[in-house]
LODRENKOL-492888 format. One line per 4 residues: number of its first residue (from 0); for each residue y, x negated, z negated of N, C-alpha, C. Coordinates in steps of 0.001 Angstrom, whole numbers, plus 500000, padded with zeros to 6 digits. Each point is the difference from the previous one (the first is absolute). Example, Ala and Ser with C-alpha at 12.3 -4.5 7.8 and 13.67 -1.06 7.14 Angstrom:
BEGIN
0) 494310:486810:492200:501190:500890:500000:501200:499100:500000 ~ 501050:500350:500720:501190:499180:499940:501090:500770:499270
This chain:
BEGIN
0) 466572:516697:486920:500512:500335:501318:501527:499947:500039 ~ 500649:500507:498955:501470:499978:499960:500526:498571:499982 ~ 499294:499101:499316:500427:498602:499958:499936:499398:501392 ~ 498944:500289:500733:499887:499486:501364:501117:500533:500881
4) 500349:501254:499852:501091:500571:500785:501321:499342:499645 ~ 500235:499737:498717:501238:499339:499593:500072:498599:500569 ~ 498895:499261:499954:500004:498661:500559:500235:500040:501501 ~ 499380:500960:500673:500192:500106:501441:501446:500318:500341
8) 500632:500884:499255:501402:500336:500248:500883:498788:499741 ~ 499712:499260:498940:500786:498809:499678:499851:498950:501100 ~ 498776:499800:500477:499767:499026:501064:500702:500413:501282 ~ 499957:501275:500326:500673:500487:501207:501502:499797:499888
12) 500556:500258:498812:501427:499798:499798:500393:498542:500135 ~ 499177:499104:499448:500308:498571:500080:500001:499538:501454 ~ 499056:500485:500804:499957:499605:501405:501237:500482:500741 ~ 500508:501154:499653:501181:500536:500674:501229:499133:499750
16) 500076:499367:498826:501191:499231:499657:499938:498561:500486 ~ 498785:499506:500278:499854:498598:500374:500699:499663:501297 ~ 500358:500983:500764:500590:499723:501307:501495:500316:500037 ~ 500667:499924:498873:501441:500262:499939:500739:498682:499786
20) 501039:499794:500783:500839:498806:499832:501456:500421:499901 ~ 500698:499417:499037:501426:500193:499828:500691:498753:500546 ~ 500747:500176:501083:500820:498913:500525:501395:500157:499419 ~ 500540:498899:499489:501353:499993:499477:500791:499027:500874
24) 500891:500517:500817:500815:499144:500857:501159:499476:499162 ~ 500129:498678:499968:500908:499337:499075:500873:498954:500694 ~ 501073:499632:499324:500835:498875:500409:500418:499262:498737 ~ 499863:498691:500027:500321:499188:498832:501450:500172:499562
28) 500888:500264:500950:501433:500065:499703:500507:501397:499679 ~ 499153:501008:500080:500428:501379:499775:499998:500326:498497 ~ 501165:500333:499449:500069:500295:498555:499146:501198:499586 ~ 499843:500978:500876:499193:501169:499637:498522:499623:499967
32) 499574:499091:500881:498614:499490:499939:499755:499321:498659 ~ 500963:499223:499575:499860:499295:498725:499874:500987:498836 ~ 500860:501011:499988:499972:500940:498871:498780:500915:500053 ~ 499449:500218:501172:498810:500845:500147:498729:499267:499573
36) 500066:498688:499903:498790:499217:499725:499341:500372:498673 ~ 500771:500387:499002:499413:500380:498705:499147:501255:500160 ~ 500526:501014:500661:499243:501242:500198:498771:499754:500868 ~ 500132:499142:501005:498848:499703:500857:498910:499271:499217
40) 500376:499113:499091:498997:499340:499140:499269:501033:499153 ~ 500754:500951:499449:499386:501044:499179:499045:500856:500823 ~ 500413:500360:501203:499130:500807:500856:498744:499221:500399 ~ 500178:498745:500343:498843:499162:500332:499029:499956:498823
44) 500527:499776:498803:499153:499928:498810:499224:501295:499774 ~ 500626:501112:500305:499354:501287:499784:499023:500427:501077 ~ 500088:499408:501186:499197:500502:501122:499094:498985:500685 ~ 500242:498713:499849:499173:499046:500754:498543:500046:499589
48) 499724:500300:498721:498611:500078:499558:499358:501346:500333 ~ 500756:500869:500645:499475:501293:500443:499755:500000:501508 ~ 499976:498805:500588:499672:499875:501413:501178:500103:500941 ~ 501220:499931:499490:501178:500057:500865:500584:498597:500095
52) 500074:499496:501222:500493:498647:500233:501506:500011:500224 ~ 500662:498947:499568:501436:499835:500184:500242:498698:500756 ~ 500924:500034:500954:500395:498802:500737:501496:500032:500227 ~ 500667:498932:499608:501420:499850:500292:500146:499350:501366
56) 500854:500575:500833:500196:499514:501369:501459:499612:500180 ~ 500217:498773:500476:501341:499480:500236:500231:499909:501502 ~ 500789:500914:500573:500153:500071:501451:500924:498964:500629 ~ 500796:499292:499226:500978:499092:500580:499438:498589:500153
60) 499696:499629:501234:499511:498642:500263:501113:498976:499817 ~ 501258:500427:500168:501133:499084:499846:500202:499580:498553 ~ 499815:500928:499076:500324:499731:498604:498770:499787:499125 ~ 498873:500548:500379:498819:499976:499152:499046:498876:500421
64) 499666:499168:499030:499038:498922:500225:498945:500074:498901 ~ 498955:499214:500139:498993:499956:498939:500656:499650:498663 ~ 500940:499071:500037:500656:499556:498761:500900:501093:499412 ~ 500779:500693:500824:500881:501045:499459:499182:501162:499448
68) 498872:500300:500638:499129:501064:499472:499361:499568:498682 ~ 499579:498744:499926:499419:499487:498752:501036:500018:498879 ~ 501224:499612:500326:501078:500025:499009:500280:501429:499529 ~ 500012:500953:500931:500222:501411:499674:498881:500496:499081
72) 498763:499683:500357:498846:500428:499194:500085:499437:498585 ~ 500386:498751:499890:500092:499364:498689:501156:500588:499182 ~ 501169:500090:500618:501185:500483:499283:499833:501422:499482 ~ 499352:500867:500806:499864:501409:499629:498584:500355:499529
76) 499171:498980:499786:498626:500178:499494:499219:501023:500814 ~ 500024:499844:501312:499308:500937:500894:498502:499714:499960 ~ 499173:500983:499616:498563:499757:499880:499198:500259:501281 ~ 500588:500665:500969:499277:500337:501231:500343:498990:501097
80) 499172:499935:501042:500244:499029:501067:501296:500287:500760 ~ 500660:498919:500404:501197:500079:500819:499721:499260:501298 ~ 500470:500558:501104:499763:499353:501291:501210:500134:500899 ~ 500138:499037:500892:501006:500106:501042:499479:500944:501071
84) 500866:500426:500869:499606:500910:501073:500384:499375:501344 ~ 499193:499029:500412:500252:499274:501246:500124:500972:501163 ~ 501114:499899:500703:500235:500903:501128:500270:501440:499589 ~ 500140:500226:498706:500235:501340:499446:498951:501015:500455
88) 498757:499547:500063:498902:500870:500427:499867:501231:499097 ~ 499940:499796:498684:499881:501135:499073:501290:500808:499932 ~ 501126:499302:500049:501301:500675:499945:500128:500983:501154 ~ 499623:499577:501178:500076:500869:501187:498923:501080:499965
92) 498800:499606:499615:498885:500953:499960:500327:501203:499113 ~ 500595:499720:498839:500306:501072:499052:501467:500415:500020 ~ 500754:499469:500962:501395:500378:500214:500844:499855:498731 ~ 499769:498911:499278:500810:499722:498810:501387:499555:500447
96) 501016:500526:499342:501380:499702:500391:500862:499472:498853 ~ 499538:500169:498760:500787:499679:498806:499116:499210:499036 ~ 500610:499108:499242:499291:499405:498864:500732:500416:498731 ~ 499308:500463:498975:498573:500229:499967:499634:501345:500648
100) 498914:499975:500726:499440:501228:500568:498502:499975:499753 ~ 499485:501122:499556:498586:500140:499677:499309:500748:501129 ~ 498823:499520:500393:499158:500722:500945:498583:500001:499419 ~ 499493:501184:499695:498647:500152:499469:499106:500430:501162
104) 498939:499220:500220:499149:500200:501170:498547:500205:499572 ~ 499357:500977:500624:498548:500146:499873:499408:499105:501087 ~ 499335:498953:499584:499589:498948:500920:498985:500474:501035 ~ 499059:500853:499628:498921:500357:500929:500502:500626:501296
108) 501099:500739:499947:500539:500592:501228:501463:499616:500231 ~ 500498:499063:499179:501359:499479:500125:501055:501103:499888 ~ 499703:501007:499212:500928:501114:499830:501001:499694:498887 ~ 501281:500178:500294:501047:499845:498996:500018:501264:499141
112) 499779:499819:498703:499954:501122:499067:501342:500223:499296 ~ 500737:498903:499810:501321:500079:499379:500836:498859:500546 ~ 501300:500267:500179:500947:498940:500362:501336:500307:499369 ~ 500658:498924:499571:501329:500190:499422:500252:499099:498824
116) 500644:500563:498989:500387:499197:498847:499018:500157:498844 ~ 500078:499075:499079:499130:500005:498824:500334:501196:499115 ~ 501281:500180:499748:500478:501083:499140:501450:500283:500371 ~ 500669:500804:499220:501392:500315:500335:500996:499211:499147
120) 499633:498782:499659:500897:499185:499172:501310:499669:500706 ~ 499982:499991:501326:501238:499772:500759:500329:501234:500830 ~ 501202:500535:499794:500490:501099:500826:500483:499469:501341 ~ 500621:498829:499946:500541:499327:501173:500190:498537:499612
124) 500325:499168:500972:500252:498600:499691:501163:499922:499019 ~ 499775:499287:498909:501032:499852:498976:500104:501165:499034 ~ 499177:501028:500187:500047:501185:499118:498634:500211:499359 ~ 499812:499332:498875:498735:500092:499273:500091:501101:498951
128) 498956:500788:499905:499941:501066:499004:499754:499413:498613 ~ 500553:500640:499008:499726:499584:498628:498607:500436:499572 ~ 499568:501154:500508:498678:500524:499658:499254:500311:501287 ~ 498807:499416:500146:499154:500279:501151:499286:501321:499742
132) 500122:500940:500940:499407:501322:499808:498863:500296:500972 ~ 499880:499218:501057:498935:500200:500987:499241:498687:500173 ~ 498686:500086:499952:499133:498826:500135:499092:500213:501213 ~ 500567:499855:501178:499333:500375:501240:498685:499268:500233
136) 500001:498690:499856:498768:499238:500263:498937:500317:498960 ~ 500374:500031:498750:499051:500359:498941:499380:501369:500279 ~ 500829:500970:500328:499498:501352:500257:499062:500028:501202 ~ 500333:499257:501052:499137:499945:501186:498652:499383:499647
140) 500013:498908:499249:498747:499342:499628:499156:500881:499087 ~ 500639:500702:499089:499253:500944:499143:499341:501093:500836 ~ 500731:500527:500960:499434:501037:500877:498804:499457:500772 ~ 500119:498795:500521:498894:499381:500743:498786:499842:499095
144) 500201:499478:498810:498889:499779:499072:499298:501289:499603 ~ 500757:501084:499932:499419:501276:499573:499641:500915:501170 ~ 500086:499468:501216:499613:500780:501172:500902:501179:500284 ~ 501252:499907:499587:500952:501090:500202:500953:499673:501141
148) 500636:501013:500519:501004:499811:501032:501221:499317:499384 ~ 500539:499024:500720:501181:499295:499525:501211:500921:500173 ~ 500738:500223:498916:501138:500915:500035:501134:499504:500884 ~ 500416:498770:499807:501070:499408:500797:499392:498852:500788
152) 499946:500131:501305:499363:498979:500836:500993:499024:500623 ~ 501302:500336:499921:501003:499115:500588:501314:500135:499247 ~ 500595:498834:499699:501346:499951:499443:500768:498946:500783 ~ 501310:500049:499908:500833:499012:500697:500237:498811:499084
156) 499495:498834:500384:500203:498827:499131:501462:499578:499956 ~ 500357:499385:498892:501353:499463:499806:499856:498511:499778 ~ 500714:499210:500768:499911:498555:499821:500660:499261:501157 ~ 499397:498881:500346:500538:499096:501018:499287:500230:501328
160) 500768:500021:501087:499403:500223:501313:499138:498833:500419 ~ 498894:500312:500661:499124:498981:500565:500522:499650:501393 ~ 500293:498727:500200:500447:499551:501316:498777:499885:500897 ~ 499999:500776:501076:498860:499990:500926:500076:498785:500916
164) 498812:499455:500286:499945:498843:500905:499465:500401:501355
């Protein structure tokens, strides 16, 4: 009986995570997006097999093309899908204003669970910390996986402004 209960709890937990998507708003020319790519690869590696989807979103139709996104993916070894945002539909929907900016969404009800920066590696533009002490996205994803309340649900991203169309 205990084994059946454990399997049921595990199955229920897996279903809860299958509907989570991490949107990463990016720009090919933003230096902070480039430096964040290593941490995002690590997070993807740790969470994609746990039912959390990752998608890189490029809001600039002027600068972002299929080729520039492919080049970015190749240069920074991005393992998750990258897409343009025609008409800035996702950018406007989730009110993204900076690249890189993270928006974690529960897909079933389109609820934003976390928004902001990956971690505190940048205090401000041009001011990178020597030691990262806060891992906001990691902590949010851990809370989601364990059914706990997310401690920090919003941080102010640091990076390049998204030009609205």
